[in-house]
C-alpha positions as CSV (number, residue, x, y, z in Angstrom):
1,X,49.9,5.9,89.5
2,X,50.3,5.4,85.9
3,X,51.1,8.4,83.7
4,X,51.0,8.3,79.7
5,X,53.0,11.1,78.1
6,X,52.4,12.0,74.3
7,X,55.3,14.0,72.9
8,X,55.8,12.7,69.3
9,X,58.4,15.1,68.1
10,X,60.9,16.9,67.1
11,X,64.4,16.2,69.0
12,X,64.4,19.4,70.8
13,X,60.7,19.5,71.7
14,X,61.3,15.8,73.5
15,X,64.1,17.3,75.6
16,X,61.9,20.4,76.4
17,X,59.7,18.1,78.1
18,X,62.1,16.4,80.6
19,X,61.9,18.7,83.5
20,X,58.0,18.5,83.7
21,X,58.2,14.6,83.3
22,X,60.8,14.6,86.3
23,X,58.5,16.7,88.5
24,X,55.5,14.2,87.3
25,X,57.7,11.0,88.2
26,X,58.9,12.4,91.4
27,X,55.9,14.6,92.7
28,X,53.4,11.4,92.0
29,X,55.7,8.5,92.5
30,X,54.6,7.4,89.0
31,X,55.0,5.2,86.2
32,X,55.8,6.9,83.2
33,X,54.8,5.6,79.8
34,X,55.9,7.7,76.7
35,X,54.4,7.7,73.2
36,X,56.8,9.1,70.6
37,X,57.6,8.7,66.9
38,X,59.3,5.4,66.4
39,X,62.4,6.8,65.1
40,X,63.1,8.3,68.4
41,X,62.0,5.3,70.4
42,X,65.8,4.7,71.3
43,X,66.4,8.2,72.2
44,X,63.8,8.1,74.5
45,X,64.4,4.9,76.1
46,X,67.6,6.8,77.3
47,X,65.3,9.3,79.3
48,X,65.9,8.1,82.9
49,X,62.5,8.7,84.3
50,X,60.6,6.7,81.3
51,X,59.4,2.9,82.2
52,X,58.1,2.3,78.7
53,X,58.3,3.7,75.0
54,X,55.3,3.2,72.6
55,X,56.4,3.8,69.2
56,X,54.0,5.8,66.8
57,X,54.7,4.7,63.4
58,X,54.0,8.3,61.5
59,X,55.5,6.8,58.1
60,X,53.2,3.8,58.0
61,X,50.7,4.8,60.5
62,X,47.4,2.8,58.8
63,X,49.7,-0.3,58.3
64,X,50.6,-0.4,61.9
65,X,47.6,0.8,63.1
66,X,46.3,-2.5,65.1
67,X,50.0,-3.1,66.4
68,X,49.9,0.3,67.7
69,X,46.8,0.5,69.6
70,X,47.3,-2.9,71.3
71,X,50.4,-1.6,72.5
72,X,49.0,1.6,73.7
73,X,46.0,-0.2,75.2
74,X,48.0,-2.5,77.4
75,X,47.8,-0.4,80.2
76,X,44.8,2.0,81.7
77,X,46.1,5.1,82.8
78,X,45.4,7.6,85.8
79,X,46.7,10.7,83.7
80,X,47.0,11.0,79.9
81,X,48.7,14.0,79.4
82,X,49.3,15.3,75.6
83,X,52.4,17.5,75.4
84,X,52.3,18.1,71.7
85,X,48.7,19.6,71.3
86,X,48.6,18.5,67.4
87,X,45.7,16.7,65.7
88,X,47.9,13.5,65.7
89,X,49.0,13.8,69.3
90,X,45.3,14.5,70.1
91,X,44.2,11.2,68.6
92,X,46.4,9.4,70.5
93,X,45.1,10.7,73.5
94,X,41.6,9.8,72.7
95,X,42.5,6.0,71.8
96,X,44.5,5.7,75.0
97,X,42.7,4.2,77.9
98,X,42.0,6.8,81.1
99,X,39.6,9.2,81.8
100,X,41.6,12.2,82.6
101,X,43.1,13.8,79.7
102,X,45.1,17.1,80.2
103,X,45.9,19.2,76.9
104,X,48.8,22.0,76.5
105,X,47.8,25.5,76.4
106,X,49.6,25.7,73.3
107,X,47.2,23.4,71.5
108,X,46.5,23.6,67.9
109,X,44.3,22.3,64.8
110,X,41.2,22.3,66.8
111,X,42.4,19.9,69.3
112,X,41.0,21.7,72.5
113,X,37.9,19.1,72.6
114,X,39.9,16.1,72.8
115,X,40.8,16.9,76.2
116,X,39.1,16.8,79.7
117,X,41.7,19.9,81.0
118,X,43.9,22.3,79.5
119,X,47.1,23.0,81.6
120,X,47.6,26.7,82.0
121,X,47.2,29.7,80.2
122,X,48.3,29.9,76.7
123,X,51.6,32.2,76.8
124,X,54.1,32.1,74.0
125,X,56.4,34.8,75.5
126,X,58.5,32.2,77.4
127,X,60.8,29.4,77.0
128,X,59.0,25.9,75.6
129,X,60.4,24.2,79.1
130,X,58.3,26.6,81.2
131,X,55.4,25.9,78.9
132,X,55.7,22.2,79.3
133,X,55.9,22.8,83.2
134,X,52.5,24.2,83.3
135,X,51.0,20.4,83.7
136,X,53.0,20.2,86.8
137,X,51.3,23.7,88.2
138,X,48.0,22.4,87.1
139,X,48.2,19.5,89.2
140,X,49.1,21.3,92.2
141,X,52.7,19.8,92.6
142,X,55.7,21.9,94.0
143,X,58.1,22.8,91.2
144,X,61.6,21.0,91.5
145,X,64.5,22.6,90.2
146,X,64.7,22.0,86.1
147,X,66.9,19.0,85.4
148,X,67.1,16.6,82.2
149,X,67.5,13.2,83.4
150,X,69.4,11.3,80.7
151,X,71.8,8.6,80.5
152,X,73.5,8.2,77.1
153,X,75.8,4.5,76.5
154,X,79.4,5.6,76.0
155,X,80.7,6.4,72.5
156,X,84.6,6.4,72.5
157,X,86.1,9.4,70.3
158,X,89.7,9.7,68.8
159,X,90.9,13.5,69.2
160,X,92.8,16.0,71.1
161,X,91.6,16.6,74.9
162,X,89.7,19.5,74.0
163,X,86.6,18.8,71.5
164,X,84.3,21.4,70.1
165,X,81.3,20.0,68.1
166,X,79.6,21.7,64.9
167,X,76.3,21.2,63.5
168,X,76.4,23.3,60.2
169,X,73.0,22.5,59.1
170,X,69.5,22.3,60.1
171,X,66.0,21.6,58.7
172,X,65.3,25.1,57.7
173,X,67.4,26.7,55.3
174,X,66.6,30.2,56.9
175,X,68.1,28.8,60.1
176,X,71.3,27.7,58.6
177,X,74.6,30.3,59.2
178,X,76.3,30.1,55.8
179,X,78.8,27.4,55.3
180,X,81.5,29.8,54.5
181,X,80.9,31.4,57.9
182,X,81.6,27.8,59.7
183,X,84.8,27.3,57.5
184,X,85.9,30.4,58.6
185,X,85.2,30.1,62.2
186,X,86.6,26.6,62.3
187,X,90.2,27.8,60.7
188,X,90.0,30.7,63.3
189,X,89.5,28.8,66.1
190,X,91.7,26.0,65.2
191,X,94.8,28.6,65.2
192,X,93.7,29.8,68.5
193,X,93.1,26.6,70.6
194,X,94.6,23.2,70.4
195,X,91.1,21.5,69.6
196,X,89.6,18.7,67.5
197,X,86.6,19.6,65.5
198,X,83.7,17.0,65.0
199,X,81.2,18.0,62.4
200,X,77.7,16.4,63.1
201,X,74.5,15.9,61.3
202,X,72.1,13.6,59.4
203,X,72.7,11.6,56.3
204,X,71.3,14.8,54.4
205,X,74.2,16.8,55.7
206,X,77.0,14.4,54.7
207,X,77.8,16.3,51.5
208,X,78.3,20.1,53.4
209,X,80.3,18.5,56.0
210,X,82.7,16.7,53.6
211,X,83.1,20.0,51.7
212,X,84.2,21.7,55.4
213,X,86.1,19.0,56.0
214,X,88.1,18.4,53.0
215,X,88.6,22.2,52.5
216,X,90.3,22.8,55.7
217,X,93.5,22.3,57.5
218,X,92.2,21.9,60.9
219,X,91.8,18.7,63.0
220,X,88.5,17.8,62.0
221,X,86.5,14.2,62.6
222,X,83.5,14.2,60.2
223,X,80.8,12.2,61.9
224,X,77.9,13.5,59.7
225,X,75.7,10.5,58.7
226,X,77.6,7.9,61.1
227,X,76.0,8.4,64.1
228,X,72.3,7.3,65.6
229,X,70.3,9.9,67.7
230,X,71.6,8.0,70.8
231,X,75.0,7.9,69.6
232,X,75.1,11.6,68.8
233,X,74.0,12.3,72.2
234,X,76.8,10.3,73.7
235,X,79.1,12.6,71.3
236,X,77.7,15.8,72.5
237,X,77.9,14.7,75.8
238,X,82.0,14.7,75.6
239,X,82.1,18.0,74.1
240,X,83.7,21.2,75.8
241,X,81.6,23.1,73.4
242,X,78.6,22.8,70.8
243,X,78.4,25.5,68.0
244,X,75.2,25.1,66.0
245,X,72.5,27.0,64.2
246,X,69.0,26.8,66.2
247,X,68.4,23.0,65.9
248,X,67.6,19.8,67.9
249,X,71.2,18.7,68.9
250,X,71.5,22.0,70.9
251,X,68.8,20.9,73.0
252,X,70.2,17.4,73.6
253,X,74.0,19.1,74.3
254,X,72.4,21.5,76.7
255,X,70.3,18.6,78.7
256,X,73.7,16.6,78.6
257,X,75.6,19.5,80.4
258,X,77.6,20.6,77.6
259,X,78.1,24.4,76.9
260,X,76.5,25.7,73.3
261,X,76.9,28.7,71.2
262,X,74.2,29.5,68.9
263,X,73.4,31.5,65.9
264,X,69.9,32.4,65.6
265,X,68.0,33.8,62.7
266,X,64.4,33.4,62.2
267,X,63.1,31.7,65.2
268,X,63.1,33.3,69.0
269,X,66.1,32.6,71.1
270,X,63.6,33.3,74.3
271,X,61.6,30.4,73.3
272,X,63.9,27.8,71.9
273,X,67.3,28.7,72.9
274,X,69.3,26.5,74.8
275,X,68.1,26.4,78.3
276,X,70.1,26.8,81.4
277,X,73.4,28.5,82.3
278,X,76.8,28.6,80.5
279,X,75.3,28.7,77.1
280,X,75.5,31.9,74.7
281,X,73.3,32.9,71.7
282,X,74.5,35.2,68.7
283,X,72.2,37.3,66.6
284,X,72.3,40.1,64.3
285,X,70.0,42.1,66.0
286,X,67.6,43.0,63.1
287,X,64.0,44.5,63.6
288,X,62.5,42.0,61.5
289,X,63.9,39.2,63.8
290,X,62.2,36.7,64.9
291,X,60.0,36.2,61.7
292,X,59.7,32.5,62.2
293,X,59.8,32.3,58.3
294,X,61.0,29.2,56.4
295,X,62.0,31.7,53.5
296,X,63.4,35.1,53.4
297,X,61.7,38.1,51.2
298,X,65.0,39.9,51.2
299,X,67.7,39.1,49.0
300,X,70.1,36.6,51.2
301,X,69.4,35.7,54.8
302,X,70.5,39.2,56.5
303,X,69.9,38.2,59.9
304,X,72.3,35.1,59.4
305,X,74.8,37.0,57.2
306,X,75.0,39.9,59.7
307,X,76.6,37.4,62.3
308,X,80.6,37.5,61.6
309,X,82.9,34.4,62.2
310,X,85.4,36.7,64.3
311,X,82.5,37.7,66.6
312,X,81.2,34.2,66.9
313,X,85.0,33.1,67.6
314,X,85.5,35.6,70.3
315,X,82.5,34.1,72.2
316,X,83.6,30.8,71.7
317,X,87.0,31.3,73.0
318,X,84.9,33.1,76.0
319,X,83.4,30.1,77.0
320,X,86.4,27.6,76.6
321,X,88.4,29.7,78.6
322,X,86.1,30.2,81.4
323,X,84.0,27.3,81.2
324,X,81.0,29.2,81.6
């Protein structure tokens, strides 16, 4: 059985698909090939159930179109499964060789007619991991307990025995807990537990992370802009706790078995919160949450400013002291 999985992005979405892919691998004794954005290729290669990764050149699609199609058509597949449900993933579904093409219940952009079958009924009132598992149910397979088979190469870290990761920024401004709150939180926790704090983020986050690191007396290792996606996975795997906004690294950490503490603003914790046990989510509990908006019509962002460093600090200590 040869299966092509199409899940192009984002970081968190890739990890949300892993339990479903594991079910397909085991239940059908399948070869799994995976199409993803070219900048996630090395990350997807860390997924234990994946045999071959095919890069989708998002930023240079037309220039690399022939190269992409040649790689895509090397195999003829028994099942082609689109787990993205967008026009670009539906186009990949159409180009791939194989007759049975299955789309997700959450398809958008008019892609319904690109598929022979739709897996499950549309139901957005559940976690994204559960949505992806629809294809397993659709194929009549027995559901296994959700697992996230991933193996990251080791990265050696300096610092104290207790390690706390901090991801202070996300792609949405409205998801970002104020930097001043992170500063107060780190300063507070550094006086209450003997730990090294690791600031994590991409190249665009370097300036903010530099500001946090330079302004505090805590033991801080600033790794923003200094690690690849794969290296970040290894780093997160070694943390005792990750504190973050709703962002991709949360799902990497949860998959790697690291406890997470996540501040949620405009997005829905029930859909994209950390999956599994041992995690905590904190919100301001406003009536307007979740609004799913990238801009707030009110002055400031009340749903984030209503979450205090003191409260987050208490929850962090609960996780660190209990290990759950």
